[in-house]
C-alpha positions in Angstrom: -0.1 0.1 0.0 1.6 3.4 -1.0 1.8 5.9 2.0 0.7 8.6 -0.2 -2.2 8.3 -2.6 -4.2 5.4 -3.6 -3.8 2.0 -5.4 -6.3 0.1 -7.3 -7.7 -3.2 -5.8 -6.3 -5.3 -8.8 -2.8 -3.9 -8.7 -2.7 -4.1 -4.9 -3.9 -7.9 -5.1 -1.3 -8.6 -7.9 1.6 -7.0 -5.5 0.4 -9.0 -2.7 -0.3 -12.4 -4.7 -3.8 -12.7 -3.4 -7.0 -13.1 -5.4 -8.4 -9.5 -5.8 -12.1 -10.7 -4.2 -10.4 -12.3 -1.2 -8.1 -9.1 -0.9 -11.3 -6.7 -1.3 -13.1 -8.8 1.6 -10.2 -8.4 3.9 -9.4 -4.7 3.3 -13.0 -3.9 3.6 -13.4 -5.7 6.9 -10.1 -3.7 8.1 -11.9 -0.5 7.0 -14.6 -0.9 9.8 -11.8 -1.1 12.4 -10.3 2.2 11.0 -7.7 0.8 8.7 -7.5 2.1 5.1 -10.0 4.1 3.1 -11.8 3.2 -0.1 -12.1 6.1 -2.7 -14.2 5.8 -5.8 -13.2 7.5 -9.2 -15.5 9.4 -11.3 -15.4 6.3 -13.7 -16.5 4.1 -10.8 -13.2 2.3 -10.4 -12.4 1.7 -6.7 -8.9 2.5 -5.2 -7.7 2.1 -1.7 -5.4 4.2 0.4 -4.2 4.6 3.9 -6.3 6.0 6.7 -4.5 8.0 9.4 -4.4 4.7 11.7 -2.8 2.7 8.8 -0.5 5.2 7.7 1.0 5.2 11.4 1.3 1.7 11.6 3.4 1.7 8.0 5.5 4.5 8.9 6.3 4.4 12.6 8.6 1.3 13.5 7.6 1.6 17.3 4.0 1.5 16.7 4.1 -1.4 14.3 6.1 -3.1 17.0 3.7 -2.7 19.5 0.7 -3.7 17.3 2.6 -6.9 16.2 3.6 -7.9 19.7 -0.3 -7.4 20.7 -1.3 -9.6 18.0 1.4 -12.4 18.2 1.9 -12.5 22.0 -0.7 -10.6 24.1 -3.9 -11.9 22.1 -2.8 -15.7 22.1 -2.0 -15.4 25.8 -5.3 -13.9 26.7 -7.2 -16.5 24.9 -5.8 -19.2 27.4 -6.4 -17.7 30.5 -9.2 -20.0 31.1 -7.2 -23.0 30.0 -4.5 -22.1 32.4 -6.8 -21.8 35.4 -8.3 -25.4 34.4 -4.8 -26.8 34.2 -3.4 -25.5 37.2 -6.0 -24.1 39.5 -7.4 -20.4 39.5 -5.5 -19.6 42.6 -1.9 -20.6 41.5 0.8 -17.8 41.8 3.7 -19.7 40.3 5.3 -17.7 37.5 5.4 -20.8 35.4 1.7 -21.6 35.5 0.4 -19.0 33.4 -1.8 -18.4 30.3 1.6 -17.5 28.6 2.7 -20.9 29.4 -0.2 -22.5 27.8 -0.2 -20.3 24.7 3.5 -20.7 24.0 4.1 -24.2 25.3 6.7 -23.9 27.7 7.4 -24.5 31.2 9.5 -21.4 31.8 8.6 -18.1 33.6 7.9 -15.3 31.1 11.2 -13.5 31.1 13.2 -16.8 31.2 11.6 -18.1 28.1 12.3 -14.7 26.3 16.0 -14.9 27.1 16.5 -18.1 25.4 15.7 -16.5 21.9 17.1 -13.3 20.8 14.5 -12.6 18.3 11.9 -12.7 21.2 14.0 -10.5 23.2 14.1 -7.9 20.7 10.6 -8.4 19.8 9.7 -7.5 23.5 12.2 -4.6 23.6 10.5 -2.9 20.8 7.2 -3.2 22.2 8.3 -2.0 25.6 9.9 1.1 23.8 6.6 2.0 22.4 4.9 1.4 25.9 7.4 3.8 27.6 7.2 6.3 25.3 3.7 7.0 25.9 2.7 10.0 27.9 1.2 8.0 30.5 4.5 6.5 31.6 6.9 9.2 30.4 9.9 9.8 32.6 8.9 13.4 33.3 6.4 12.2 35.7 9.3 10.6 37.7 11.0 13.8 37.7 7.9 15.8 38.6 6.4 13.4 41.2 9.0 13.6 43.8 10.9 16.5 45.7 14.3 15.2 44.4 15.9 18.6 44.8 15.3 18.3 48.7 18.0 15.7 48.8 21.2 16.8 50.1 24.3 17.3 47.8 26.0 14.3 47.0 22.9 12.3 47.7 22.8 8.6 46.4 19.7 7.0 44.6 19.8 3.3 43.8 17.7 2.2 40.8 16.7 -1.2 41.7 16.0 -3.3 38.3 16.9 -0.1 36.4 17.6 -1.8 33.2 20.2 0.2 31.0 19.7 3.1 33.1 17.0 5.4 31.5 15.5 6.6 34.5 18.9 7.2 36.1 20.1 9.2 33.4 16.9 11.4 33.1 17.5 12.3 36.7 21.0 12.7 36.6 20.4 15.4 33.9 17.8 17.1 35.9 19.5 16.9 39.3 23.2 17.5 39.2 23.8 17.1 42.9 22.8 13.5 42.7 24.7 10.3 42.0 22.9 7.1 41.0 23.4 3.2 41.1 21.6 1.3 38.4 21.4 -2.3 39.3 20.0 -5.0 36.8 21.0 -8.4 35.3 24.6 -8.3 34.3 23.9 -8.5 30.6 21.8 -5.1 30.9 24.0 -3.4 33.5 26.8 -3.9 30.9 24.9 -2.4 28.0 23.8 0.4 30.0 27.4 1.0 30.8 28.6 1.0 27.3 25.9 3.0 26.2 26.4 5.6 28.9 30.1 5.8 28.2 29.6 6.1 24.4 26.6 8.5 24.4 26.6 10.7 27.7 28.8 13.6 28.7 31.2 12.9 31.4 29.5 15.2 34.1 26.5 12.8 33.6 28.1 9.4 33.1 30.6 10.1 36.0 27.5 10.0 38.4 26.1 6.9 37.4 27.3 3.5 38.4 26.1 0.3 36.8 26.0 -2.9 39.1 25.1 -6.2 37.7 22.7 -7.8 40.3 19.5 -10.1 40.4 17.1 -8.2 42.8 16.5 -11.8 44.3 19.9 -12.4 45.1 20.1 -11.5 48.8 20.2 -8.1 50.9 20.8 -4.9 49.0 24.6 -4.3 48.9 24.3 -0.4 48.8 23.5 0.6 52.4 22.3 3.9 53.3 21.3 5.5 49.9 19.0 8.4 50.3 16.4 6.9 48.0 15.9 3.3 46.6 13.6 3.6 43.4 11.5 0.5 42.2 10.1 1.7 38.9 7.6 -0.8 37.2 9.1 -3.7 38.5 6.8 -5.1 41.4 3.4 -5.4 39.1 5.6 -8.2 37.4 5.5 -10.3 40.4 2.9 -12.2 42.5 2.7 -11.0 46.2 5.4 -13.4 47.6 8.0 -12.6 45.0 7.3 -8.6 45.2 7.7 -8.9 49.0 10.9 -11.0 48.8 12.2 -8.0 46.5 11.3 -5.5 49.2 12.8 -7.3 52.0 16.1 -7.6 50.3 15.9 -3.7 50.4 14.9 -2.9 53.9 18.1 -3.6 55.8 20.0 -1.3 53.6 17.4 1.3 54.3 18.5 1.2 57.9 21.8 2.6 56.9 24.5 3.6 59.5 24.5 5.9 62.1 20.6 6.2 62.4 20.3 7.4 58.7 16.9 6.3 57.3 16.4 5.9 53.4 13.3 6.3 51.8 11.9 3.7 49.4 10.0 5.2 46.0 7.7 2.5 44.2 6.5 4.0 40.9 3.8 1.8 39.7 0.2 1.6 38.9 -2.3 2.4 41.9 -5.7 0.9 40.4 -8.6 3.4 40.9 -11.9 2.3 42.6 -14.6 1.2 39.9 -16.0 4.1 38.3 -13.9 6.8 40.1 -12.1 7.6 36.5 -13.6 7.8 33.0 -14.2 4.4 31.6 -11.4 5.1 28.8 -8.9 5.2 31.5 -10.2 2.4 33.6 -10.5 0.1 30.7 -6.8 0.4 30.0 -5.5 -0.3 33.5 -8.0 -3.2 33.9 -6.8 -4.7 30.8 -3.3 -4.2 31.9 -4.3 -6.0 35.3 -5.4 -9.1 33.3 -2.0 -9.0 31.4 -0.1 -9.3 34.4 -2.2 -12.3 35.4 -2.0 -13.9 32.1 1.9 -13.4 31.9 3.4 -13.5 35.5 0.2 -14.6 37.9 0.8 -11.3 39.1 -1.9 -8.2 39.2 -1.9 -4.4 39.3 -2.5 -3.3 42.7 -5.2 -0.8 44.1 -4.1 1.4 47.3 -5.3 -1.4 49.6 -3.3 -4.1 48.1 0.0 -1.8 48.2 -0.6 -1.4 52.0 -1.0 -5.2 52.5 1.9 -5.9 50.3 4.1 -3.6 52.5 2.9 -5.0 55.8 3.4 -8.7 54.3 7.1 -7.7 53.2 7.9 -6.0 56.7 5.8 -4.8 59.3 7.9 -1.8 59.8 7.1 -0.4 56.3 4.8 2.6 56.1 3.4 4.3 53.4 4.4 8.0 53.9 2.5 9.4 50.9 1.0 8.7 47.3 1.4 11.2 44.4 0.0 10.7 41.0 1.7 13.4 38.7 -0.6 15.1 36.4 -1.0 12.9 33.2 0.7 9.8 34.7 -0.6 6.3 34.4 1.5 5.7 37.5 1.7 6.8 41.0 4.8 7.3 43.2 4.4 5.5 46.5 6.9 6.9 49.2 7.7 4.4 51.8 9.7 4.5 55.2 10.6 2.4 58.0 8.5 3.4 61.1 
């Protein structure tokens, strides 16, 4: 389909190697969903061209990757939700007894399965690039949702599960008085280190340290940081695993010489039913089911978050919740009481 102008059904069918009548049926069905537009010339001949939606899919690689992932991964996974419940019981929280496991015939947890195939990893990375570029999860909300400027000079922020450092880089650019430790699996940490060294000025890269570490691998090694940041991590894990991640941070928050750190959790806080426009609630409810289908986890409402903190450590107290304007996520500030 040409990005500009139109093409006759016969020419398009020939280019695609599809019988014209079948192609016409498929294209006209797609039109009911907002893809493509049909044009009739003065002589009655019919041509087809892009709509705004199909033109975006054809011209934007990130949007195309998102749509492709939804069709090839998310939709098949959703269709197996009932089958997973029938096979393992509706109450299972094991990360390898999910709709994803049924849909893709694997006994490995989601990320372990992806890690064994570079093409699957690239597919997921492209999908997440689009997700993270959306306004609702934009890094600007992390910058505006907490008083970073009030942390003393030479303050330290540990980004737990920080991937290749996008959050730390954004914060380092905005707040030059802070230093950062980005922790993730060794391969991600090494990728982040190399990219930072090659693309960032020294005044930024010199304040960011990358540390290869699994957040399940015992207590947090960086003691007494001003802030421990956990962004878009805990919703991937059922309560027992999410609590383990938190428990590994708590001893480090006690620090040295009486210093107490803060834990910032940036994640979705589900609204009460009917409290937000249905267009907004539909998205977060679908995302809640996606967490169940992929990880046997869930998005959490405020009471769920409070229960998770108490389950992880009775001393953890929710000091405040802020949802920056336009953000799909909230920042939960947690302290040790």
